[in-house]
C-alpha positions in Angstrom: -21.1 4.8 -22.1 -20.4 7.5 -19.4 -21.6 7.3 -15.9 -23.4 10.3 -14.1 -23.0 10.8 -10.4 -24.0 14.0 -8.6 -21.8 13.3 -5.7 -18.3 13.0 -7.7 -18.7 15.5 -10.8 -15.4 14.7 -11.8 -16.2 11.2 -12.8 -18.9 12.2 -15.3 -16.8 12.2 -18.3 -14.9 9.1 -17.6 -15.9 5.6 -18.7 -16.9 3.1 -15.9 -14.0 1.0 -16.9 -11.2 3.8 -16.0 -12.9 4.0 -12.6 -12.8 0.3 -11.9 -9.1 0.3 -13.1 -8.2 3.2 -10.7 -9.9 1.5 -7.7 -8.1 -1.7 -8.3 -4.6 0.0 -8.8 -5.4 2.1 -5.6 -6.7 -1.2 -3.6 -3.5 -2.9 -4.6 -1.2 0.0 -3.5 -2.9 0.5 -0.2 -3.0 -3.4 0.3 0.8 -3.2 0.5 1.6 -4.4 -3.1 5.0 -3.3 -4.0 4.7 -0.4 -6.6 6.8 -2.0 -9.1 4.4 -5.1 -9.3 1.4 -2.7 -9.4 3.1 -0.9 -12.2 3.8 -4.2 -14.2 0.2 -5.4 -13.5 -1.3 -1.9 -14.6 1.2 -1.5 -17.6 2.6 1.7 -16.2 6.1 2.5 -15.5 6.9 2.8 -11.8 7.5 6.7 -12.4 3.9 7.0 -14.1 2.3 5.0 -11.3 3.7 7.0 -8.5 3.0 10.3 -10.1 -0.7 9.3 -10.8 -1.5 7.2 -7.7 0.8 8.4 -4.9 -2.1 10.5 -3.5 -4.0 7.4 -3.2 -1.6 5.7 -0.8 -2.8 6.3 2.6 -1.9 5.2 6.3 1.1 3.1 5.5 3.4 5.1 7.7 3.4 2.5 10.7 3.7 -0.5 8.2 6.8 1.2 6.6 8.7 2.1 9.9 7.8 -1.3 11.4 9.4 -3.1 8.4 12.5 -0.9 8.6 12.7 -1.5 12.4 12.5 -5.5 11.5 15.0 -5.3 8.9 17.5 -3.4 11.3 17.0 -5.7 14.2 19.5 -8.2 15.1 17.7 -11.6 15.1 19.9 -12.7 18.1 18.5 -9.9 20.2 15.3 -10.4 21.9 12.5 -8.1 21.1 11.6 -5.4 23.7 8.0 -6.8 23.8 9.1 -10.2 24.6 9.6 -11.1 28.1 13.2 -12.9 28.5 13.4 -16.2 30.0 15.2 -16.3 33.5 16.3 -19.8 33.2 14.5 -20.7 36.3 12.3 -23.6 36.4 9.0 -23.2 38.3 
């Protein structure tokens, strides 16, 4: 059974199951699930997954940069946004 959608002519020849699978994999990737895990769940290699779905990953730049910064921060140093205690009482 094929779906007909006037707004998405490229979907008219694909079965609905493929569309649902594509939506699911895209959602996992955009939700931050690591590509290796998504590839395993989808039955792809990571290389195939990224080749097909890389264009679907959107808006993760800030999250990735924050993760890098967090990984590089010294846990003994206070964060810039956190006010330091002066040691004075009251």
